[in-house]
Residue, then its C-alpha position, 0 to 999 in steps of 0.5 A: m390395173l395390170y389386168g386392164l393393161f394386159r387386156k388393152g394390149k391383147s386388144m391391140d394385138r388383135l387389131s394389128e392382126f386384123i389390119g395385117q390380114f385386111t386385103w384389097t379384096d376385102s375393101l372391094d367387098i365392102f365397097i360393093v356391098a355399100i353400093v348395093l345397100y345404098n341403091f336398095l335404100l334409094i329404091l325403098q324411098g317413097t314405098r311402104g318398105v321404109q316403114m317395114l325397114f324401121g319395124l325390122m330395126a325395132l325388132v333387132i333392138l328388142f332382140i339385143v335388149s332381150s339378150s342383155y337382160e336375159l328375157y328368155s321367152l322374148n329372146w327365144i321368139l325373136r331368135q326363131f324369127f331371125r333364123d330365117f331372116f333372109i327369107i323374111m327379107v325377100i318376102l317383105f321386100q319382094d317388090p323393091i328387089r324386083q325393081a332393083l333387078v330390073s333397074v340393073g338389067r336396063a342400067g337404070l340403077w345408076s340413073r336415079r339421079r334426076g335434074k332439078t325442077t325448073e321455073g320454065l317447067i312450073e310455068e308449063v304446068v300452070e299454063a296447062s292447069w289453067a287451060l284445063s280448069k277453064e274447060k273443067l277437065g280433071a287433072l292429077i299432077v305429081f311432082e317427085k321430090q326426095n322420096g322416090l315414086l318408082n313403084y307408082a310410076n310403074t303402074g302407068t305408061k312410061l313416057d320419059s319425055l320433056l314436058g310442055a303445056d300442050l302435052l300435059y293438056g292433051l293427056f287429060q282430055h277425055q279422048s286420051p286413054l291416059h286421062d284417068g290416072a296421075v301424071i308423075i313428073s321427076g325433076n324436069r321430065l314427064n316420067s309416066a302418065g295414067c298412074f294409079l295412086p293409093l287412096s287416103k283413108s282419112v275421114e277428115i277429107h271433105r265429102h265434096l272432094g272425089t277420088r282424084h283428090r283422095a288419091a292426091l292426099g293419099i300419095s302426099e301422106l306417104t311421100d314428100c311429093v307435091v301434087i296439083t289437082v284440077s277438079e272436073e266438077t268445079g275447075k278449082f285447084h288444090l295443092f297437096h303436100r305432106a298430107e295438107i290440102i291447100p285450096l288455090v284461088g288461081p294460077k298465081e297461087m299455084r305458081d307461088g306454091l310450086y316455086r316455094l315447095l320445089i325451088a325455094e326449098s331446094g335453095i335455088t333462087h328464081n326470077r321474082r319477076l315471073r311471080g307476077d306474070k299472068v297465064 
């Protein structure tokens, strides 16, 4: 018991010594590192870097277990791996690191926060999609939610403009140089057009659904985004979310689905009267 009190007193002395040596520069150091890590994690959202980060965390846990239970062979292998940990981090996360540096250069690191998707924006998308459907012009429209789509938006042409039905309709005309890619909407703005998305490798997707639908399913498998497609062959609508394909009969179903996933789930009340409006 006396030994326990002695050890406890010794620990308190060390704690007091640590607090006494803690200065405002240490607080500033911790604050800056926290901001850098937070924004780095924001950039990782919606990328494969998230899976790699979880994989590294699993290796760290395995290393702790191997040290605790004296698993010498496993511990030696992991120790060799973590010896060059920072070099490995740079190799694995080179794309997010590059994006972070570019964001800092254009002061974009602080502008990741985006506005909410509004009812008016949804109405513009529904109106444009209905017009494209009647002319059997294909479309691929992606709504960003919590997971960032910055790495996919960078594959297209940056627009960062207000979204209107006429603009969206014009982008998917065959004469438009951007018609063959995806449009990415962030909050209440049209972020980029002509973007390339990862194709799904699922064998369960129907064979009559083409590359546009496979791309929509692919991005919905990796992120929490909401995707609308208009078929070029049939003019039919599909909604994709969380690797689920939802056929839509018409504009009312599209409007209801977008309201539910983009507005209702965000806790924003919307005007129920609009749900009955016709395009």
